[in-house]
Each structure stands twice: as C-alpha cells, then as structure tokens.
N, C-alpha and C positions, 0 to 999 in steps of 0.2 A: 837402353833398350835390352841388356842383357837379363835386366830382372823381368821386362814384360815378355822376352821370348821365355824365360823359366815358367812363368804363369801360364803361357801358351799352351807350352808342354804339359806342362801339369796338368791342367783343365783336359788337354786331349787324351793324354794316356789313362789320365784315373777313369774316365768314363769310357773310351773303348775297350779296357780290359774289365770291366763291369761284366758280369753275367748276363745282366738283364738286355745290354746292349748287344753282344754274341748273340745271345737266345733271340731276341726281336729282329735282328738282321738275318739271321738264318731261316726264322719261321715265316716271315714276311712271302719271300718265295714259295716256300712250302704251303702256304695259305693260300696265296694264289693258284698253285697247282690243285689244291682241293676245292677252291672255288671253280676252276674250269671243269673239274670231274664231276662234282655238284651240276651244274650247266648242263653238262652233256647228258647224265643221269636222267636230270628233269626231262629233257628233250626225248628221251627215249620212252619214258615212263607210260604207260599207255592208261595207267588209272583206271582200275575196276575191270580190265578184261574186255573180251568182245562183246558188244551189243547186236543181238540178231534181233530185226526190225522187219516186221510183214508187210509189205505194201499194198496196200487195197487202193487203187488207182480208179477212183469212180470218173474222173475226167478222161481216162484214154491219152494221156499225153506222155507219162513216164517213161514207159516201157522197163529194161533192164537199167539197173544202176550199179556200177562198179563197187565192191566192198574195198575201204579205206579207213585206215587209221582207226580199227577198231571197232568198225559199224560195218555190219553183214546184212544186206539189203537182200529180202526173201520174197519175190512177187507172190502175192496170195490171187490166185487163179480159180474162180468158183466158188468164193467162200463169202459169207456174210460176215458183216461186221461183228454180230454176236458171237458168231463161231469162231472167230480170229480172238476176242476177247476171252471166250472158254479154252483156247487153246495157249493165252497169256498166262491166265490162272493156274493151268496144266504143268506151265514151264516149258512149253516148246519154242515159245517166243519170249522177248523181254517186253517188246510193245508192239504198237500196232501204228501206223502211218495211214493215215486215209487224206486222199487227196480229192476235196469235192470237185465237181464239174465247174468249167469255167463259163461265166456267164458270158461271156464274146470275148473275142480277139484285143479289143482295147481296154480289157480288167486290167488295171496295173498292181492291185493290191489282191493277194491269194492267201487265205488262211487255211494252211492244213493241221489238221488234228492228230495228236498222239496220245494215244490210250496204255497208259501204265499205271501200276500202282507204287513203281520203282523211279524215282526223280531222273531226268535225264541232264549229264553233266552239260555245264555251258558250251565245251567245244564239240563234242558230240552233236548237240543242237544247232549250233553254227555249221557244222559240216551237212548236216541235213538240209537245213534251211539254204545253204548254198547249192547244192547238188540239184534239190527241187526245182529252184529258182533257173538254174540253167537249164534243167530238162524242158522247162515251160518255155525259155525263150525260143530254144531250138523248135518247137513245137508249132508256135507263133511264126515263125520264119518259113518253116516248109508249108503251113496251112496259107500263107499270105503270099508264097512263091518269091520270096526275096531271094536275092543272089548274096550269099555270105560274104563274098570277097569285096562285093560293092559296099555293103554293111560296114566290114572292117577300114575301109577307104574313107567312112565317114568321120572316124577319130584321128583327130589333129593334134599333137604335142605341140604348143606353143612354148618356143624359148627367146627371152631377151638375148642377143648379142651385140654388147655396145661399141661401137664404132667411133673413132676419133675423128674430128674434122680438121684441127690443125696441124696434126700428127705431132704435137707436143710431148703427149704422155703416150705410154705402154698401151697397144691394143689389146683389150680384155676380150673375154670370150665369156660363154655362158656357164662356165665351170669358176669362174674367179672368184665371185661371191661366197660359193658353198667351199672353196679351197680356204679362202680367208677365214670364213667364219670357225673353220674346223683349226688352223693354225692358232689363231686368235684367241681363240675358246680355251685350247690345251695350256698354252702357254699363261693365259690368267690364271686357269685353275691350279697350275705348277706353283705361281708366286703367290697365291693365297693360300696353299695348302704349306709351302714349306716356310714363308713367313709365320705364319699361325704357330707351328711346330714348334719350328725352332728358337724363335723369341719367346716362347714359352720355357723352353728350356731352358732358356738363360735365367730367366726369373726363378724357376725353382733352384738353380743351381745356387743362386744367390741367396734364396730362403733357408736352402740346408746350410750353407755354412755360416750364416747370421745365427741360426736356431742353434747349432752346433758349437759356437763361439770359435771356431776354426780360424774365423776372420779378423777376430782380436789380435791371433798369433802372426799372422800374415802382415796387418797394418805396422806392426811394428818395424818392417824391414822394407816397404814398399809402400808408394802413394796410393791413394784409393782410386785416383782416374786411371792408373795404372792396372789395378787388379780390375777394374770395372772392364777395362778395353781388353785385357787379357782372356777373360772369361767369355767376352762378346766373340772374341776371332776365335778361342779354342771350342767352344759352342758349334760357331760357324764350319771349322774343321769337320767336328765330329758327325754332324749334318752331311756335309759332302763327304764325306768317307762311308757313311750309311746309304745315300743316296748310289753311290757309284758302285757298292756291292749290291745293292738292289736291282741296277741295271745288269750287273753280268749274271747275277742267279736267276733274275725272272727273264733273260735272253735265253740260258739254259734250260728253263725250265719249258718255255714256248718250243724250244727246239725238240725235247724231247717228249712233248704233250703227244704229236700224232703216232709215236710210237708207242703208247701206253693205252690210249683208247682209240677204237674204228668209229669215225663219226662220218654217217651219211650226212653230203650234205641236202638230201632231196629232205630229211627228216627236222632240218631248220628251217624250210620254207613251207608257206601256208599252201593248201591244196589249190590246183588251178582247174577254175571248173568251166563249163561252156560259157561263152560269151567275153571271158576275159582274157587278155593278148598273153600269149607266150613268150617267152624272154629269148631272144635269138642270143646263142652262145658267141656269135662273131660280133654283133653289136655290144653284147656287154664287154667283149674284150676290147673293142674299139673305145668304149667309155673308159674303161680303165686305163688306158694308155693316154687318153685325153686328160684325165684328171693327172697322169704322173707328168705328162708334158707342163701342165698348168704350175705344179709344185716346182717343178724344174725352173719356172721363169723367176721364182720368187728371188728377192736379193737374200740369199741366207748369210752371207757374211755380215750385211747390216743386222739382219734381225738375230741371228744369235750373240754377236758383238754388244748390239744395243742390250737383249736380253740379260747379258752377263752384267752388264753396268746396271742396269735397274733393279737387277738382282739382289746386288752386293748393296747398292744403295737403300732398297726396301729392308734388307736385312738389317742393316746398319741403324736406321731409322728407327725400325720397332723394338730391334733386341736392346738398343739402349733404353728406349722405355720401359721394355720390359725389366730390364736390370734395375732402371731407377725404383720401379714398384716393387719390386722384389726386395730393395733395400729398405722401405718404407714400411712393408708388411712386418707385421707381430707374427706370434706363434700360432694364432688362429686364423689359417687361411680364409675361412669364411666371410670375415669381417673385412679381410682386404678385398673381396670380389668389387666392392663399389670402386677401388682404385683399378682395377683390370679393365672394368668397362669401357672408361673413355678410351683406352688404346685399343680396344678390340673393335670397336663401333665405326672405327675409319676403315678397317680393312675389311668389313662385312659390307659397308656402304660402298665400297669401290667393288668389291665383288659384284655387288645389287645393280650397279650401274651398268656395267657390261653384260649382265645376264638380262636386263630387262630394256636397256636403253641402246647400249652397244649393236646388238644383235638385229635390230631393228634399223638405226641409223648410224653407222661409225663416226660420220662425220659431222654430226648433230653439236649445237652449240654447248649443250651439257657434256658430251665426250670431248671437245676440244678443251674445257674448262677442268674437267676430270684428268686428263691426260699431263696437264701442267700443272696442277695441284701437286704437290709434292708427297702428300700423305696418301693421295689417289694413283698418282702417275707411275708407280711401279707394278701396278697392277692393269690400269687402264691404258696406259702407252704401250705394252707390249701388244695387247689385242687390237690396237688402230696400225701397229707396225706393218701387220698381212695386208692391208688396206691403203699402203703406198702414200701416208699423210704427208705434207709439205716439209722439207727437211729443216726449214727454220723451227719447226715445232718438235722435230724429234731433238734438233740441238739444244732449243732452249729448255725442253723437258729433262734432257741429260744435264745440264748444267744445273737447273734448280735441285733434282734430285741430289747429287752428287754435294751440292751447298746445302741443302738441308740435311743430309747424314752428317755431316761435321759439325754443323748446328746443334743437331738433336744429342749426338754422342758429347759433346760441349754441357749441354744442359744437363744431360744426364748424369754426367760427371758432379755438378754442382748438388745436386740430389743425392746422389750415392755415398758423398762424402760424408754426409751427416747422419743420412738414415742407417747406414751400414751399423753405426755403432750406439743408434737407439733402440733400448728395449724398454717394453712395459709402459708403452704408450700407445695409443690409438691416435694414428695419423689422418688428419684431414687435408683436402685441396689446399686449405687457406695456409696450412703449417708448411705443407711443401713448398708454396710462394715464398715463404719467409726463408727457407735454406736457401734459393737461389741468390740473395743477397748478403748471406753471412760471408764473413771475413776468414 
C-alpha cells in the first residue's frame, strides 16, 4: 500500500509541477475572459457603419421609420426613383428602398426593392424587412378598423402542465422537462469531456514512461498492477485539481467581467417591431422564479452523489482501458490509433444516444438499456437522473458501473503487465487477447 501511495504521489506531483500544467490551468480562465470580451465586442460591432436609406413609399403605408442599429431611414418626398438613384450615385444616400403599392388588403406577400451598387449586409436587410413588415401590418389594421387589443388577445400560448391522478409521484410543472434537459445535458457533457480528456492523459503518461524506458527501473521495485493503478489515481487527482482551479478562477473571472466591460442588455436582443409581443419584465421575473423553484424541487443529494459515483466509475473504466492501450503502443503513435478507436467509440456513442434519443424521450427502451450498460451508463444515467427514473434502475446502474470498474481495472492490469515491457513489435487485438491468459 505504501508503494501505491508513492506512485500516486509521484504521478500527481510530477504533473502538477509541470509548466504546461500551470500555464494551462491559468490560461483557461483567461481564455474564458477573452472569449466573453470578444463576444461583447462582436455584439457592439456595427459592421460597416451607418447606412442611409431613402424610402420611396409608393404604397403610402410606411410613414416615418425610426433609425436603428446603423440603418437611417430618410423619407423621399416629391422625388422620383430616377432622381433618388442619381443621388445614390452622388453619395447622398447608400440606397433607395422602394415600396410598391399594395394590390389589396388581403395581399400576404409584398416584395420591396432596394437599389444600390453596394451590397446590403444580411443583418441590415433583415432589419429593413422586419420594419417594413410591421408598418404594413399596422396599415392593414388601421384600414380594416380592427381593434389592436382584440387582435393581441387572439394569440394564445399553450403549455402542458402534467398532473398526477394517483398522487404517487411528484407533481410536475411545464418547466420540469426543460429544467431536466438542461441539468441532464450539462452532466452528460461534463462526463463526456472529463472521461475523454483525463483518460487519454493516462494513456499519454504510460506511453511517455514506456518510450523513455523509465518504467523498466520502476518495475524492479513495484508490481505492474500497482504501477498502473497508481497512474490512474494520480492522473485523476491531477484532473480534479485542475477542475477545481478552473471553477475558482472562472468564478473570479465572471465576477470581474461586469466591471471590465459595459454591456447593454438591449444590444444582445433582436429588435422588436410592430406586431411582435413585448416582453413584460414582471412576467419574465415570474418565469425566472418558477424555474428556480423547479430547480429547488430536484433531488440534488441523490443527483450529485450518484453523479460522483458514475464519474469515478466511468473514469476508472475508460482510464484503465486507455492505460492498457498505452502500454501496448509502440513508439509510433499513429500506428496505435487503431487500438484507441474501440475505446473511444463507446464514449462517443453514449453521448450521441443522449443527444439524439434522450432529448426526445429519456425513458425510451434504448435509453433504459444504455443507462444500465456499464460502458454507456456513466454518461447516460446522469442524464436520466434529472427525470426521476425508477430507483431500482438507478441502483442497478450504480452496481453494474462499480462492478465494471473493478473488472476493467483487473482486465487492464493483465494487459499492462505484458505490454509495458514489450518493445519493437506492432501489437494487434489478437495478440492482446493472448496476453490475458499469460501466467
């Protein structure tokens, strides 16, 4: 046990003290800050400055249009189209917007024309289309003498609020599905990202020591299984340290971000034109409170506790397989890609099952199978946890995952003990299968 502790300590300290680890840990939050600064800068970027548009209203329905987002509307009164085109060529306008007359009030499609030798940016084109559409709608409402309040009352938002009949389960709300998808999706992504990244970290560590012949010295005093297990636990501790550091530093970055940039929330929202419903701040606040209430209804001790077990189980399953593959690889990493592929396929497939099947129906037959199958369950079951699956399925999945972790660590140890001292030979799956039965 003391030797295993020394191996874990060596693996942990060696990696944590590396400049690459320190720089990578510190640069990730800085990269996050730069990312947000770029996003804010892009939202404020007008892209080409102001565009002056002469509005030729042949339909007599537009009237005045307020300027917005770099588009300035200038009414063209008592001017012909040819005159306006000439003024565009002289630089007085950037373009002419001609609104032809409406055939009748039942006309649903209206084509307006923009005359300019300069290309109109897609964003500004969409703004103009929305503004003209809103003005035409207002003209039709006034012409037909319709009551705007009555028209707004015609729009009805329908949402399903599930109700229990027997009262055995918890009463759901219309936010339950959305909150469950968000929680499950985040947990599935974390599992996918962490298992892939730190599992391959173990593989690279094994390959480095094998290539540098350091492992030959270490094998003289420790057993191969102890060495492999120590590397798996040590790399996992390194990953945990990095994640904690990222969380703390990212939290500090998010706290400092409002003091570094001045963000106008209106700039992050699309323009609201006539005919579109206005967002009521009180209603939006009420929606936010209901979402937080739904979050509070989740069984967080069960979700977090099970997530930790699934994460550890998934990490040991895949990191042990990556360690075994690393021990079997030679000096050429490219030749060993064929060995890596079968290990990565189950991880990717599990994530695809969540993304394409779980979002549509978390309790489908395929999702139930995937949440119990040990190679898929570390990613799939945490996603289903947010939808309150039957307790027996959670318990069975946990037992199978833990059992699979012990089995794959033992299996990887059988491969590791042979492959770590094998040099100069291209290994196949058939050869690896023989190693399992060596004494």
